Every structure is written in C-alpha cells, then in structure tokens.
Backbone bond lengths (Angstrom), bond angles and torsions (degrees), N, CA, C in turn:
res aa  C-N    CA-C-N  psi(-1)  N-CA   C-N-CA  omega(-1)  CA-C   N-CA-C  phi
1 M - - - 1.453 - - 1.523 109.87 -
2 V 1.282 115.21 171.57 1.452 122.85 -172.81 1.517 110.21 -100.93
3 G 1.328 116.93 137.76 1.458 121.08 175.30 1.512 110.75 -81.11
4 V 1.301 115.76 173.05 1.460 121.51 179.13 1.517 107.96 -119.20
5 G 1.332 116.71 100.67 1.456 121.51 175.29 1.516 112.93 53.54
6 K 1.329 114.99 -132.72 1.460 121.55 -175.79 1.517 113.28 -83.04
7 Y 1.321 118.82 4.31 1.453 121.56 -173.47 1.521 113.89 -100.71
8 T 1.318 118.80 29.54 1.457 119.55 179.94 1.524 111.98 -90.67
9 R 1.311 118.28 -11.27 1.459 121.62 175.43 1.522 108.26 -109.47
10 M 1.322 115.79 163.32 1.462 120.16 179.78 1.518 109.79 -57.51
11 R 1.328 114.74 129.89 1.455 120.92 179.35 1.524 108.30 -152.84
12 S 1.298 115.63 143.15 1.452 121.26 177.19 1.522 108.35 -111.93
13 V 1.334 115.94 129.33 1.460 121.36 -179.65 1.524 107.89 -122.99
14 T 1.334 116.52 125.59 1.459 121.25 175.89 1.520 108.66 -85.22
15 L 1.318 115.73 128.37 1.463 122.72 -178.46 1.532 107.28 -116.87
16 P 1.338 118.15 101.72 1.463 120.25 -174.07 1.525 114.91 -66.85
17 D 1.343 117.37 -22.95 1.462 119.87 -178.11 1.529 109.83 -159.45
18 Q 1.328 115.38 -179.23 1.462 120.37 -177.82 1.524 111.64 -61.74
19 R 1.318 117.29 -36.57 1.475 119.60 178.77 1.521 111.63 -59.66
20 A 1.320 116.51 -38.36 1.464 120.28 179.00 1.529 110.49 -66.67
21 T 1.323 116.85 -38.01 1.468 120.59 176.08 1.522 110.02 -62.85
22 E 1.326 116.17 -43.91 1.465 120.92 178.78 1.529 111.22 -64.47
23 A 1.321 117.57 -38.19 1.469 121.25 178.80 1.529 111.03 -66.16
24 L 1.326 117.14 -40.56 1.461 120.47 177.05 1.527 110.20 -62.95
25 A 1.321 116.50 -43.24 1.469 120.69 178.49 1.523 110.98 -62.06
26 A 1.332 117.25 -40.30 1.470 121.05 178.58 1.521 110.72 -64.63
27 E 1.322 116.77 -35.92 1.465 120.42 176.78 1.531 110.07 -64.28
28 F 1.315 116.79 -43.43 1.463 120.71 175.35 1.524 110.34 -60.42
29 A 1.332 116.52 -43.83 1.467 121.68 -176.67 1.517 111.84 -57.19
30 S 1.317 116.53 -36.96 1.465 120.01 -177.39 1.525 112.41 -69.92
31 A 1.322 117.44 -17.64 1.464 120.87 -177.33 1.528 113.57 -107.53
32 L 1.312 118.14 4.24 1.467 120.44 -177.62 1.521 112.30 -65.66
33 R 1.335 114.04 143.71 1.460 121.77 173.84 1.526 107.66 -139.69
34 R 1.311 114.82 158.20 1.474 119.49 175.78 1.536 107.98 -52.27
35 G 1.315 116.25 133.58 1.460 121.15 179.93 1.517 114.04 98.97
36 T 1.321 117.55 -9.18 1.462 120.15 178.48 1.524 109.63 -71.71
37 V 1.316 115.72 136.17 1.463 122.03 174.40 1.523 107.20 -122.33
38 I 1.332 116.08 122.25 1.460 121.16 176.92 1.518 107.47 -114.85
39 A 1.323 115.33 117.98 1.461 122.86 -177.57 1.523 108.70 -104.98
40 L 1.325 116.42 113.37 1.460 121.88 -179.60 1.524 109.42 -98.14
41 T 1.331 115.73 127.06 1.458 120.77 179.19 1.526 109.50 -132.24
42 G 1.313 115.64 164.46 1.460 121.83 179.46 1.513 109.61 139.84
43 D 1.313 115.28 163.87 1.461 120.56 -179.12 1.522 111.47 -66.37
44 L 1.309 115.68 168.27 1.455 123.36 176.23 1.532 109.52 -57.06
45 G 1.334 116.17 132.60 1.458 120.96 177.07 1.517 115.96 83.26
46 M 1.320 117.97 11.13 1.465 120.32 -177.70 1.522 113.69 -88.26
47 G 1.332 118.28 -9.59 1.458 119.96 175.31 1.514 116.19 112.99
48 K 1.320 117.65 15.17 1.465 120.07 178.95 1.524 111.10 -61.11
49 T 1.326 116.68 -45.67 1.466 120.36 -179.57 1.521 110.86 -69.71
50 V 1.321 118.14 -37.42 1.473 121.41 175.91 1.522 109.33 -58.26
51 F 1.328 116.75 -47.04 1.464 122.06 179.31 1.529 110.06 -61.34
52 A 1.333 116.91 -48.82 1.468 121.12 -177.39 1.524 111.33 -61.36
53 R 1.326 117.29 -46.55 1.468 120.65 179.94 1.520 111.26 -61.03
54 A 1.323 116.75 -45.06 1.464 120.31 -178.43 1.526 111.13 -64.66
55 L 1.334 117.14 -39.67 1.463 120.60 178.70 1.525 110.29 -63.45
56 I 1.316 117.26 -47.41 1.470 121.39 -179.19 1.525 110.57 -63.07
57 Q 1.320 117.23 -45.31 1.464 120.29 -179.67 1.525 111.78 -64.29
58 A 1.335 117.50 -42.07 1.466 120.47 -179.25 1.521 111.32 -65.42
59 R 1.333 117.22 -44.70 1.470 119.86 -178.76 1.522 110.94 -68.38
60 S 1.318 117.15 -39.17 1.465 121.21 178.32 1.522 110.73 -64.41
61 K 1.319 116.60 -44.54 1.469 121.18 179.31 1.526 110.64 -61.12
62 A 1.334 117.15 -42.25 1.465 121.34 178.55 1.525 111.20 -62.66
63 A 1.336 116.90 -28.82 1.467 121.85 178.97 1.525 111.81 -87.61
64 G 1.345 116.38 0.42 1.456 120.05 179.67 1.516 114.18 79.59
65 I 1.313 116.33 21.24 1.461 121.52 -178.97 1.522 108.92 -115.66
66 E 1.320 116.14 129.17 1.461 121.21 177.54 1.523 108.54 -95.54
67 V 1.330 116.66 114.50 1.463 119.75 -178.97 1.527 112.35 -96.75
68 G 1.319 117.33 -11.04 1.462 120.04 -178.87 1.513 110.95 66.73
69 A 1.317 115.80 -146.23 1.463 120.64 179.03 1.528 109.51 -68.04
70 V 1.314 115.93 135.24 1.460 121.37 178.98 1.525 107.68 -101.19
71 P 1.336 117.32 109.36 1.467 119.10 -179.17 1.524 111.32 -74.33
72 S 1.305 115.83 150.75 1.459 119.75 172.94 1.523 107.85 -78.71
73 P 1.322 117.85 130.26 1.467 119.29 -179.33 1.529 113.20 -83.94
74 T 1.329 117.07 37.02 1.461 120.67 -177.55 1.523 112.20 -56.18
75 F 1.323 117.90 -41.95 1.464 120.07 -176.65 1.517 112.98 -89.87
76 T 1.325 117.70 -28.62 1.464 120.65 179.60 1.523 111.75 -92.72
77 L 1.311 117.94 -15.08 1.462 127.09 -178.36 1.525 113.86 73.65
78 L 1.333 118.59 -26.28 1.460 121.20 -177.16 1.520 110.90 -144.41
79 Q 1.310 115.31 135.81 1.465 122.92 170.94 1.527 105.92 -129.35
80 Q 1.314 117.58 130.08 1.464 121.92 -176.80 1.522 110.20 -109.88
81 Y 1.343 116.22 135.88 1.462 122.94 177.96 1.520 107.86 -121.34
82 D 1.332 116.77 112.53 1.458 121.64 -178.01 1.521 109.54 -89.40
83 L 1.321 115.74 117.36 1.456 123.19 179.46 1.523 108.65 -114.73
84 P 1.320 118.74 165.68 1.468 120.12 -177.33 1.535 114.58 -57.61
85 D 1.333 118.20 -39.72 1.468 120.83 -176.02 1.522 113.96 -86.65
86 F 1.313 116.33 -31.24 1.460 122.34 -176.83 1.524 108.49 -170.77
87 S 1.306 115.40 171.69 1.464 120.90 174.12 1.520 108.73 -101.29
88 I 1.327 115.45 146.26 1.462 120.75 171.23 1.522 106.54 -101.55
89 Y 1.320 115.85 123.74 1.452 122.77 178.09 1.525 107.19 -102.37
90 H 1.320 116.76 106.59 1.462 122.67 -177.40 1.527 109.10 -96.52
91 F 1.314 115.57 108.32 1.459 122.07 179.67 1.525 109.74 -101.56
92 D 1.318 117.26 139.98 1.463 122.64 169.23 1.523 105.46 -125.46
93 L 1.322 115.84 108.40 1.460 120.76 -170.98 1.522 113.41 -98.51
94 Y 1.320 117.33 16.61 1.463 121.36 -178.48 1.526 111.76 -55.44
95 R 1.313 117.32 -41.20 1.466 121.80 -176.41 1.536 113.44 -94.12
96 L 1.295 117.43 8.29 1.464 120.81 179.95 1.532 109.67 -64.41
97 S 1.321 116.97 126.39 1.470 120.74 -178.89 1.520 111.51 -78.63
98 E 1.311 116.20 -48.76 1.462 122.58 -178.65 1.521 108.75 -130.12
99 P 1.328 118.77 138.53 1.466 120.56 -179.05 1.530 113.82 -53.85
100 E 1.325 117.51 -34.40 1.463 121.34 -177.47 1.525 112.46 -64.34
101 E 1.331 117.54 -22.09 1.464 121.15 179.79 1.525 112.38 -61.12
102 V 1.312 116.34 -21.68 1.460 119.71 -175.59 1.526 111.95 -63.96
103 W 1.323 117.47 -26.45 1.466 119.91 178.77 1.523 110.87 -69.99
104 E 1.321 117.05 -28.61 1.462 121.64 -179.60 1.524 112.51 -72.55
105 I 1.319 117.54 -19.92 1.472 119.98 -177.59 1.527 112.98 -105.44
106 G 1.322 118.15 11.25 1.450 120.46 169.73 1.511 117.80 100.04
107 L 1.317 118.66 23.21 1.464 120.00 179.91 1.525 111.91 -62.96
108 E 1.316 116.58 -42.61 1.466 120.65 -178.99 1.531 110.75 -60.67
109 E 1.323 116.75 -42.92 1.468 121.75 177.10 1.528 110.72 -61.22
110 A 1.315 116.30 -41.93 1.465 120.29 179.56 1.521 110.96 -62.68
111 F 1.330 117.17 -43.22 1.460 120.63 178.68 1.524 111.11 -61.97
112 A 1.321 116.96 -39.78 1.464 121.42 -174.01 1.519 113.94 -82.96
113 E 1.330 117.47 -35.92 1.461 119.44 -167.49 1.519 115.91 -113.26
114 G 1.302 118.27 -11.40 1.462 117.98 -174.89 1.501 112.56 -150.85
115 V 1.317 114.68 -146.87 1.454 123.17 175.82 1.523 106.75 -111.76
116 A 1.312 116.73 127.84 1.464 121.36 177.07 1.523 108.30 -100.63
117 L 1.311 115.73 120.92 1.464 123.73 178.09 1.523 105.57 -116.39
118 I 1.338 116.94 109.59 1.464 120.98 -166.54 1.523 111.43 -120.50
119 E 1.340 115.92 111.94 1.464 120.49 171.81 1.524 108.83 -83.49
120 W 1.325 116.64 144.58 1.458 123.41 -176.64 1.531 110.38 61.90
121 A 1.317 115.83 38.89 1.467 121.79 -176.99 1.520 112.84 -64.62
122 D 1.325 117.66 -20.26 1.460 119.77 178.11 1.532 111.66 -62.44
123 R 1.322 117.74 -18.35 1.470 121.43 178.49 1.531 112.19 -72.75
124 I 1.323 116.09 -17.28 1.476 120.00 178.04 1.527 110.39 -128.45
125 E 1.309 116.25 31.27 1.467 121.14 -175.31 1.526 112.81 -50.32
126 A 1.310 117.15 -40.03 1.468 120.97 -178.65 1.523 112.45 -64.50
127 Y 1.325 117.71 -21.80 1.461 121.55 -177.52 1.526 113.59 -98.05
128 L 1.321 117.23 -4.75 1.467 118.73 179.38 1.521 109.65 -69.60
129 P 1.317 117.37 136.15 1.461 119.45 179.22 1.525 111.04 -72.45
130 A 1.317 116.09 152.92 1.463 120.12 173.43 1.520 107.81 -58.33
131 G 1.300 116.56 138.17 1.455 120.77 179.65 1.511 114.70 92.17
132 A 1.338 117.59 -2.06 1.470 119.13 175.01 1.527 108.40 -63.34
133 I 1.323 116.61 142.37 1.457 121.49 178.14 1.522 107.67 -87.36
134 V 1.315 116.30 118.42 1.458 122.01 -179.34 1.524 108.43 -100.85
135 V 1.336 116.08 124.46 1.461 122.32 176.14 1.525 106.22 -115.64
136 H 1.331 115.22 105.07 1.464 120.65 -179.80 1.522 108.37 -99.90
137 L 1.327 116.46 118.79 1.463 122.33 -176.50 1.527 110.53 -102.76
138 T 1.334 115.18 129.88 1.461 122.01 176.73 1.519 108.76 -131.67
139 S 1.331 116.00 167.34 1.463 119.17 -179.99 1.525 110.13 -73.40
140 G 1.336 114.01 150.40 1.457 121.20 179.47 1.518 111.03 -104.25
141 L 1.328 115.78 -154.03 1.459 121.12 -174.89 1.523 114.37 -77.59
142 S 1.320 117.75 -20.14 1.464 120.57 177.31 1.525 108.89 -120.37
143 E 1.319 116.47 173.30 1.466 120.68 -177.94 1.525 112.07 -60.44
144 E 1.333 116.87 -38.35 1.468 121.22 -178.89 1.520 113.74 -85.98
145 A 1.315 117.69 -21.09 1.468 121.53 -172.96 1.527 111.63 -72.56
146 R 1.316 114.31 146.37 1.458 121.92 175.84 1.527 108.71 -134.44
147 I 1.299 114.86 159.01 1.459 121.52 172.73 1.520 106.54 -120.16
148 A 1.322 116.41 128.13 1.463 121.72 177.27 1.525 108.13 -104.77
149 E 1.314 116.16 116.11 1.464 122.04 174.28 1.523 106.03 -96.44
150 I 1.311 116.03 113.86 1.463 121.34 -173.30 1.525 108.96 -109.85
151 S 1.326 115.54 126.59 1.453 120.27 -179.25 1.522 109.68 -148.79
152 E 1.307 114.77 178.38 1.461 121.47 179.50 1.519 108.74 -113.78
153 S 1.331 117.23 134.29 1.465 119.64 178.77 1.521 109.75 -70.35
154 K 1.304 114.93 152.17 1.474 120.95 -178.41 1.506 110.83 -104.37
C-alpha cells in the first residue's frame, strides 16, 4: 500500500484542539493516492469522525466538489465519495458484529480501487494491508487536546 507523505514512520503529533485535528486531516488529504488505506483508531470521542470528515471535505474541495455535511456512516457502515481521481470509501466499523462482515460491504473494492478511510479499524486489524497508515487518537493534556500516533501497519 501507499504511504501518505511524511507520515509513513512512527510519529506523534500533539493536536491542541479540533482545528488542529482538521488541519492534520487536510494535510493527509493533499497526499492521498489510489490505494491509500488510513486506519483510524482510538476510544469513543477521540476525534476519528472529526478527522474523517475533515479529510473528505478537504480532498473534495481540492477536486472542486462540494460535499456539504459529511455524515458518519455508523449505521450504514460505508459512505462512498466519488472524486475525479478515485473514490474515498469511508467506513465506520463501530457496529460491526464480526470482522468478516467487512468483506460484504466492499472493503476489498476500497483497497483495490480507491482510498479506504476506516474508523474503528482495530476491529479488522488482521485484515489491514501492510503499509496501511494507522492514526491512533488519544486524549491530550486538556479536554480538547488529542495526540495522534501515526504509524504504518506491518
């Protein structure tokens, strides 16, 4: 799989607030290519959806497409955004019952044909391809602050 810019090695980024999380996501968005897999992990409320929405909005805007509000696919498990260069497949696996179910909703297609952006990716860790970019979000020193641990899956 393809890395995203300078974030293919382990790196820790302090995010003082939601804007910083959105800025990091926008930086990722500018480097996306077909075949990129971004695996978002972390506890409930750590900013996975904030990151995903900001990435989708930034990449769509750069492509000249207005997507408006980006819904979380918690109940549908998948939301697809078709862009000129590739599609972004936004998965939210919070409600996934069994890891194997992910194949039924198009994970293989996302890996092969577009960009896979996966919230709660730890639920399918065994199925992540080598080289997937893992962004693990944890709480920081203040209520709004987060720490993003960025690494590459093996």
